[in-house]
Backbone as XML, in Angstrom:
<?xml version="1.0"?>
<chain id="A" units="angstrom">
  <residue number="1" name="MET">
    <atom name="N" x="95.461" y="-1.997" z="-78.365"/>
    <atom name="CA" x="95.844" y="-1.458" z="-77.021"/>
    <atom name="C" x="94.478" y="-1.632" z="-75.981"/>
  </residue>
  <residue number="2" name="CYS">
    <atom name="N" x="94.768" y="-1.674" z="-75.049"/>
    <atom name="CA" x="93.374" y="-1.463" z="-73.774"/>
    <atom name="C" x="92.966" y="-0.639" z="-73.646"/>
  </residue>
  <residue number="3" name="LEU">
    <atom name="N" x="91.859" y="0.005" z="-73.074"/>
    <atom name="CA" x="91.880" y="1.131" z="-72.321"/>
    <atom name="C" x="90.897" y="0.679" z="-71.506"/>
  </residue>
  <residue number="4" name="ALA">
    <atom name="N" x="90.831" y="1.327" z="-69.973"/>
    <atom name="CA" x="89.825" y="1.066" z="-69.510"/>
    <atom name="C" x="89.616" y="2.795" z="-69.049"/>
  </residue>
  <residue number="5" name="VAL">
    <atom name="N" x="88.313" y="2.707" z="-68.746"/>
    <atom name="CA" x="87.728" y="4.777" z="-68.221"/>
    <atom name="C" x="86.935" y="3.977" z="-67.024"/>
  </residue>
  <residue number="6" name="PRO">
    <atom name="N" x="87.025" y="5.448" z="-66.288"/>
    <atom name="CA" x="86.453" y="5.775" z="-65.548"/>
    <atom name="C" x="85.075" y="6.294" z="-65.297"/>
  </residue>
  <residue number="7" name="ALA">
    <atom name="N" x="83.914" y="5.198" z="-64.419"/>
    <atom name="CA" x="82.663" y="5.618" z="-64.943"/>
    <atom name="C" x="82.352" y="5.687" z="-63.032"/>
  </residue>
  <residue number="8" name="LYS">
    <atom name="N" x="81.259" y="6.776" z="-62.587"/>
    <atom name="CA" x="80.320" y="6.250" z="-61.436"/>
    <atom name="C" x="80.132" y="5.344" z="-61.138"/>
  </residue>
  <residue number="9" name="LEU">
    <atom name="N" x="79.840" y="4.595" z="-60.300"/>
    <atom name="CA" x="78.861" y="3.612" z="-59.573"/>
    <atom name="C" x="77.268" y="4.200" z="-59.514"/>
  </residue>
  <residue number="10" name="LEU">
    <atom name="N" x="76.435" y="3.591" z="-59.901"/>
    <atom name="CA" x="75.326" y="4.431" z="-59.777"/>
    <atom name="C" x="74.330" y="3.599" z="-59.104"/>
  </residue>
  <residue number="11" name="GLU">
    <atom name="N" x="74.008" y="2.465" z="-59.181"/>
    <atom name="CA" x="73.549" y="1.028" z="-58.626"/>
    <atom name="C" x="73.920" y="0.031" z="-58.587"/>
  </residue>
  <residue number="12" name="ILE">
    <atom name="N" x="73.213" y="-0.916" z="-57.841"/>
    <atom name="CA" x="74.016" y="-2.258" z="-57.707"/>
    <atom name="C" x="73.180" y="-3.076" z="-57.279"/>
  </residue>
  <residue number="13" name="LYS">
    <atom name="N" x="73.315" y="-4.065" z="-58.357"/>
    <atom name="CA" x="72.002" y="-5.222" z="-58.226"/>
    <atom name="C" x="72.666" y="-6.914" z="-58.222"/>
  </residue>
  <residue number="14" name="ASP">
    <atom name="N" x="72.926" y="-7.285" z="-57.237"/>
    <atom name="CA" x="73.818" y="-8.967" z="-57.398"/>
    <atom name="C" x="75.139" y="-8.354" z="-57.425"/>
  </residue>
  <residue number="15" name="SER">
    <atom name="N" x="75.630" y="-9.187" z="-58.567"/>
    <atom name="CA" x="77.090" y="-8.819" z="-59.288"/>
    <atom name="C" x="77.054" y="-8.036" z="-60.568"/>
  </residue>
  <residue number="16" name="LEU">
    <atom name="N" x="75.656" y="-7.045" z="-60.607"/>
    <atom name="CA" x="75.865" y="-6.381" z="-61.589"/>
    <atom name="C" x="75.934" y="-4.550" z="-60.981"/>
  </residue>
  <residue number="17" name="GLY">
    <atom name="N" x="76.477" y="-3.565" z="-62.185"/>
    <atom name="CA" x="75.882" y="-2.460" z="-61.774"/>
    <atom name="C" x="75.991" y="-1.767" z="-62.874"/>
  </residue>
  <residue number="18" name="LYS">
    <atom name="N" x="75.154" y="-0.392" z="-62.044"/>
    <atom name="CA" x="74.508" y="0.449" z="-63.039"/>
    <atom name="C" x="75.886" y="1.319" z="-63.350"/>
  </residue>
  <residue number="19" name="VAL">
    <atom name="N" x="76.219" y="2.261" z="-63.920"/>
    <atom name="CA" x="77.771" y="2.896" z="-64.703"/>
    <atom name="C" x="77.416" y="4.126" z="-65.162"/>
  </residue>
  <residue number="20" name="GLU">
    <atom name="N" x="77.800" y="5.600" z="-64.934"/>
    <atom name="CA" x="77.432" y="6.461" z="-65.883"/>
    <atom name="C" x="78.762" y="6.828" z="-65.915"/>
  </residue>
  <residue number="21" name="LEU">
    <atom name="N" x="79.061" y="7.046" z="-67.893"/>
    <atom name="CA" x="80.209" y="7.369" z="-68.270"/>
    <atom name="C" x="79.867" y="8.546" z="-69.163"/>
  </residue>
  <residue number="22" name="SER">
    <atom name="N" x="80.097" y="9.634" z="-69.285"/>
    <atom name="CA" x="80.018" y="10.870" z="-70.134"/>
    <atom name="C" x="78.871" y="10.629" z="-70.450"/>
  </residue>
  <residue number="23" name="GLY">
    <atom name="N" x="77.584" y="10.925" z="-69.233"/>
    <atom name="CA" x="76.774" y="10.785" z="-69.633"/>
    <atom name="C" x="75.608" y="9.417" z="-70.321"/>
  </residue>
  <residue number="24" name="VAL">
    <atom name="N" x="75.657" y="8.656" z="-70.300"/>
    <atom name="CA" x="75.651" y="7.331" z="-70.762"/>
    <atom name="C" x="75.948" y="6.287" z="-69.582"/>
  </residue>
  <residue number="25" name="THR">
    <atom name="N" x="74.594" y="5.858" z="-69.409"/>
    <atom name="CA" x="74.422" y="5.005" z="-68.244"/>
    <atom name="C" x="74.532" y="3.213" z="-69.429"/>
  </residue>
  <residue number="26" name="ARG">
    <atom name="N" x="75.742" y="2.542" z="-68.385"/>
    <atom name="CA" x="75.570" y="1.022" z="-69.123"/>
    <atom name="C" x="75.507" y="0.245" z="-67.735"/>
  </residue>
  <residue number="27" name="GLU">
    <atom name="N" x="75.344" y="-0.957" z="-67.637"/>
    <atom name="CA" x="75.507" y="-1.953" z="-66.948"/>
    <atom name="C" x="77.116" y="-3.018" z="-66.989"/>
  </residue>
  <residue number="28" name="VAL">
    <atom name="N" x="77.481" y="-3.305" z="-66.044"/>
    <atom name="CA" x="78.816" y="-3.739" z="-65.740"/>
    <atom name="C" x="78.665" y="-5.446" z="-64.840"/>
  </residue>
  <residue number="29" name="SER">
    <atom name="N" x="79.947" y="-5.832" z="-65.138"/>
    <atom name="CA" x="79.912" y="-6.594" z="-63.868"/>
    <atom name="C" x="80.719" y="-6.684" z="-62.874"/>
  </residue>
  <residue number="30" name="LEU">
    <atom name="N" x="80.322" y="-6.462" z="-61.420"/>
    <atom name="CA" x="80.928" y="-6.240" z="-60.635"/>
    <atom name="C" x="81.640" y="-7.722" z="-59.710"/>
  </residue>
  <residue number="31" name="MET">
    <atom name="N" x="82.108" y="-8.406" z="-60.941"/>
    <atom name="CA" x="82.821" y="-10.330" z="-60.523"/>
    <atom name="C" x="83.697" y="-10.175" z="-60.155"/>
  </residue>
  <residue number="32" name="LEU">
    <atom name="N" x="84.442" y="-8.939" z="-60.617"/>
    <atom name="CA" x="85.949" y="-8.451" z="-60.150"/>
    <atom name="C" x="86.062" y="-7.340" z="-59.269"/>
  </residue>
  <residue number="33" name="LEU">
    <atom name="N" x="85.447" y="-6.530" z="-58.650"/>
    <atom name="CA" x="85.278" y="-6.118" z="-57.706"/>
    <atom name="C" x="83.829" y="-5.687" z="-56.326"/>
  </residue>
  <residue number="34" name="PRO">
    <atom name="N" x="83.701" y="-6.985" z="-56.281"/>
    <atom name="CA" x="82.668" y="-7.135" z="-55.204"/>
    <atom name="C" x="82.969" y="-6.100" z="-53.884"/>
  </residue>
  <residue number="35" name="GLU">
    <atom name="N" x="83.807" y="-5.547" z="-53.437"/>
    <atom name="CA" x="84.131" y="-4.550" z="-52.603"/>
    <atom name="C" x="82.810" y="-3.589" z="-53.283"/>
  </residue>
  <residue number="36" name="ALA">
    <atom name="N" x="82.686" y="-2.933" z="-54.263"/>
    <atom name="CA" x="82.166" y="-1.529" z="-55.186"/>
    <atom name="C" x="81.349" y="-1.208" z="-54.317"/>
  </residue>
  <residue number="37" name="LYS">
    <atom name="N" x="81.379" y="0.042" z="-53.857"/>
    <atom name="CA" x="79.718" y="0.509" z="-53.396"/>
    <atom name="C" x="78.890" y="1.694" z="-54.256"/>
  </residue>
  <residue number="38" name="VAL">
    <atom name="N" x="77.807" y="2.059" z="-53.983"/>
    <atom name="CA" x="76.982" y="2.807" z="-55.117"/>
    <atom name="C" x="78.304" y="4.316" z="-54.636"/>
  </residue>
  <residue number="39" name="GLY">
    <atom name="N" x="78.519" y="5.513" z="-55.529"/>
    <atom name="CA" x="79.207" y="6.430" z="-55.301"/>
    <atom name="C" x="80.669" y="6.143" z="-55.796"/>
  </residue>
  <residue number="40" name="ASP">
    <atom name="N" x="80.938" y="5.271" z="-55.618"/>
    <atom name="CA" x="82.346" y="4.840" z="-56.348"/>
    <atom name="C" x="82.300" y="5.152" z="-57.523"/>
  </residue>
  <residue number="41" name="HIS">
    <atom name="N" x="84.153" y="5.569" z="-57.865"/>
    <atom name="CA" x="84.345" y="5.523" z="-59.222"/>
    <atom name="C" x="85.203" y="4.560" z="-59.398"/>
  </residue>
  <residue number="42" name="VAL">
    <atom name="N" x="85.084" y="3.909" z="-60.471"/>
    <atom name="CA" x="85.232" y="2.861" z="-60.839"/>
    <atom name="C" x="86.574" y="2.539" z="-62.328"/>
  </residue>
  <residue number="43" name="LEU">
    <atom name="N" x="86.964" y="1.883" z="-62.734"/>
    <atom name="CA" x="87.464" y="1.761" z="-63.906"/>
    <atom name="C" x="86.695" y="0.293" z="-64.795"/>
  </residue>
  <residue number="44" name="VAL">
    <atom name="N" x="86.410" y="0.856" z="-65.889"/>
    <atom name="CA" x="85.667" y="-0.474" z="-66.643"/>
    <atom name="C" x="86.144" y="-0.504" z="-67.881"/>
  </residue>
  <residue number="45" name="HIS">
    <atom name="N" x="86.470" y="-1.820" z="-68.258"/>
    <atom name="CA" x="87.434" y="-2.213" z="-69.591"/>
    <atom name="C" x="85.969" y="-3.382" z="-70.093"/>
  </residue>
  <residue number="46" name="ALA">
    <atom name="N" x="85.912" y="-3.554" z="-70.843"/>
    <atom name="CA" x="85.217" y="-4.987" z="-71.587"/>
    <atom name="C" x="83.896" y="-5.303" z="-70.932"/>
  </residue>
  <residue number="47" name="GLY">
    <atom name="N" x="83.290" y="-4.464" z="-70.117"/>
    <atom name="CA" x="82.053" y="-5.181" z="-69.438"/>
    <atom name="C" x="82.244" y="-4.922" z="-68.279"/>
  </residue>
  <residue number="48" name="PHE">
    <atom name="N" x="83.156" y="-4.927" z="-67.632"/>
    <atom name="CA" x="83.826" y="-5.050" z="-65.624"/>
    <atom name="C" x="84.268" y="-4.237" z="-65.632"/>
  </residue>
  <residue number="49" name="ALA">
    <atom name="N" x="84.268" y="-3.773" z="-64.038"/>
    <atom name="CA" x="84.515" y="-3.320" z="-63.312"/>
    <atom name="C" x="85.522" y="-3.494" z="-62.650"/>
  </residue>
  <residue number="50" name="MET">
    <atom name="N" x="87.500" y="-2.918" z="-62.345"/>
    <atom name="CA" x="87.947" y="-3.148" z="-62.576"/>
    <atom name="C" x="88.995" y="-3.266" z="-61.557"/>
  </residue>
  <residue number="51" name="GLN">
    <atom name="N" x="88.745" y="-1.822" z="-61.206"/>
    <atom name="CA" x="89.388" y="-1.369" z="-60.379"/>
    <atom name="C" x="88.921" y="0.043" z="-59.769"/>
  </residue>
  <residue number="52" name="ILE">
    <atom name="N" x="88.548" y="0.278" z="-58.280"/>
    <atom name="CA" x="87.919" y="1.681" z="-58.086"/>
    <atom name="C" x="89.288" y="2.523" z="-57.659"/>
  </residue>
  <residue number="53" name="VAL">
    <atom name="N" x="88.998" y="4.099" z="-58.154"/>
    <atom name="CA" x="89.628" y="4.867" z="-58.567"/>
    <atom name="C" x="89.376" y="6.027" z="-57.615"/>
  </residue>
  <residue number="54" name="ASP">
    <atom name="N" x="90.094" y="7.144" z="-56.623"/>
    <atom name="CA" x="89.530" y="7.927" z="-56.534"/>
    <atom name="C" x="89.039" y="9.427" z="-57.038"/>
  </residue>
  <residue number="55" name="GLU">
    <atom name="N" x="88.632" y="9.838" z="-56.635"/>
    <atom name="CA" x="87.916" y="11.162" z="-57.452"/>
    <atom name="C" x="89.253" y="12.467" z="-58.382"/>
  </residue>
  <residue number="56" name="LYS">
    <atom name="N" x="90.249" y="12.495" z="-57.589"/>
    <atom name="CA" x="91.105" y="13.207" z="-58.344"/>
    <atom name="C" x="91.418" y="12.064" z="-59.457"/>
  </residue>
  <residue number="57" name="GLU">
    <atom name="N" x="91.809" y="10.815" z="-59.318"/>
    <atom name="CA" x="92.271" y="10.195" z="-60.673"/>
    <atom name="C" x="91.124" y="10.127" z="-61.455"/>
  </residue>
  <residue number="58" name="PHE">
    <atom name="N" x="89.772" y="10.095" z="-61.032"/>
    <atom name="CA" x="88.377" y="9.852" z="-61.875"/>
    <atom name="C" x="88.902" y="11.320" z="-62.869"/>
  </residue>
  <residue number="59" name="GLU">
    <atom name="N" x="88.934" y="12.534" z="-62.110"/>
    <atom name="CA" x="89.000" y="13.923" z="-63.070"/>
    <atom name="C" x="90.240" y="14.089" z="-63.782"/>
  </residue>
  <residue number="60" name="GLU">
    <atom name="N" x="91.448" y="13.716" z="-63.472"/>
    <atom name="CA" x="92.346" y="13.819" z="-64.111"/>
    <atom name="C" x="92.040" y="12.616" z="-65.730"/>
  </residue>
  <residue number="61" name="THR">
    <atom name="N" x="91.612" y="11.658" z="-65.486"/>
    <atom name="CA" x="91.374" y="10.631" z="-66.817"/>
    <atom name="C" x="90.289" y="11.195" z="-67.803"/>
  </residue>
  <residue number="62" name="ASN">
    <atom name="N" x="89.545" y="12.031" z="-66.952"/>
    <atom name="CA" x="88.262" y="12.648" z="-67.921"/>
    <atom name="C" x="89.032" y="13.154" z="-68.879"/>
  </residue>
  <residue number="63" name="ALA">
    <atom name="N" x="89.557" y="14.547" z="-67.974"/>
    <atom name="CA" x="89.957" y="15.323" z="-68.463"/>
    <atom name="C" x="91.276" y="15.041" z="-69.789"/>
  </residue>
  <residue number="64" name="LEU">
    <atom name="N" x="91.921" y="14.080" z="-69.739"/>
    <atom name="CA" x="93.054" y="13.911" z="-70.535"/>
    <atom name="C" x="92.060" y="12.613" z="-71.701"/>
  </residue>
  <residue number="65" name="LEU">
    <atom name="N" x="91.101" y="12.296" z="-71.323"/>
    <atom name="CA" x="90.002" y="11.611" z="-72.168"/>
    <atom name="C" x="89.368" y="12.929" z="-72.911"/>
  </residue>
  <residue number="66" name="ALA">
    <atom name="N" x="88.896" y="14.082" z="-72.104"/>
    <atom name="CA" x="88.259" y="15.353" z="-73.036"/>
    <atom name="C" x="89.558" y="15.693" z="-74.319"/>
  </residue>
  <residue number="67" name="GLU">
    <atom name="N" x="90.461" y="16.004" z="-73.676"/>
    <atom name="CA" x="91.656" y="16.555" z="-74.553"/>
    <atom name="C" x="91.810" y="15.689" z="-75.779"/>
  </residue>
  <residue number="68" name="MET">
    <atom name="N" x="91.711" y="14.021" z="-75.593"/>
    <atom name="CA" x="92.157" y="13.243" z="-77.033"/>
    <atom name="C" x="91.618" y="14.042" z="-77.941"/>
  </residue>
  <residue number="69" name="HIS">
    <atom name="N" x="89.648" y="14.297" z="-77.723"/>
    <atom name="CA" x="88.296" y="13.905" z="-77.946"/>
    <atom name="C" x="88.155" y="15.514" z="-78.778"/>
  </residue>
  <residue number="70" name="GLY">
    <atom name="N" x="89.697" y="16.445" z="-78.045"/>
    <atom name="CA" x="89.236" y="17.849" z="-78.611"/>
    <atom name="C" x="88.485" y="18.456" z="-77.989"/>
  </residue>
  <residue number="71" name="GLY">
    <atom name="N" x="87.950" y="17.831" z="-76.992"/>
    <atom name="CA" x="87.826" y="19.089" z="-75.857"/>
    <atom name="C" x="88.140" y="20.216" z="-75.365"/>
  </residue>
  <residue number="72" name="PRO">
    <atom name="N" x="87.919" y="20.827" z="-74.767"/>
    <atom name="CA" x="88.182" y="22.686" z="-74.228"/>
    <atom name="C" x="89.180" y="22.345" z="-72.965"/>
  </residue>
  <residue number="73" name="ARG">
    <atom name="N" x="88.496" y="20.861" z="-71.697"/>
    <atom name="CA" x="88.785" y="21.278" z="-70.598"/>
    <atom name="C" x="90.068" y="20.366" z="-70.330"/>
  </residue>
  <residue number="74" name="THR">
    <atom name="N" x="91.391" y="21.328" z="-69.786"/>
    <atom name="CA" x="92.427" y="20.373" z="-69.457"/>
    <atom name="C" x="92.361" y="20.037" z="-68.462"/>
  </residue>
  <residue number="75" name="VAL">
    <atom name="N" x="94.042" y="18.893" z="-68.158"/>
    <atom name="CA" x="94.315" y="18.554" z="-67.161"/>
    <atom name="C" x="94.821" y="19.557" z="-66.250"/>
  </residue>
  <residue number="76" name="ASN">
    <atom name="N" x="95.533" y="20.554" z="-66.788"/>
    <atom name="CA" x="96.271" y="21.751" z="-65.476"/>
    <atom name="C" x="94.989" y="22.121" z="-65.563"/>
  </residue>
  <residue number="77" name="GLU">
    <atom name="N" x="94.173" y="22.752" z="-65.616"/>
    <atom name="CA" x="92.616" y="23.258" z="-65.220"/>
    <atom name="C" x="92.310" y="22.834" z="-64.555"/>
  </residue>
  <residue number="78" name="LEU">
    <atom name="N" x="92.283" y="21.610" z="-63.836"/>
    <atom name="CA" x="91.605" y="21.306" z="-62.755"/>
    <atom name="C" x="92.512" y="21.606" z="-61.258"/>
  </residue>
  <residue number="79" name="GLY">
    <atom name="N" x="93.126" y="21.847" z="-61.440"/>
    <atom name="CA" x="94.179" y="21.955" z="-59.942"/>
    <atom name="C" x="93.813" y="23.349" z="-59.992"/>
  </residue>
  <residue number="80" name="SER">
    <atom name="N" x="93.045" y="24.485" z="-60.614"/>
    <atom name="CA" x="92.854" y="25.663" z="-60.351"/>
    <atom name="C" x="91.582" y="25.969" z="-59.153"/>
  </residue>
</chain>
């Protein structure tokens, strides 16, 4: 099974971007997503940004990932 994770795009230099993913920064290729801008939330898989997602989807996906790892945050609390 493959999983793409949401990350915030912090910097862009040519076709590479720097993203923040749960407090960790990584370089990703933007070759598949040349329209991405700094500040966008993107789905990252295998070192490639693949899709821009909105703030709500970004928060929900991060909440689900936290729940999978036993975190206290839940998706149901996002709406409060």
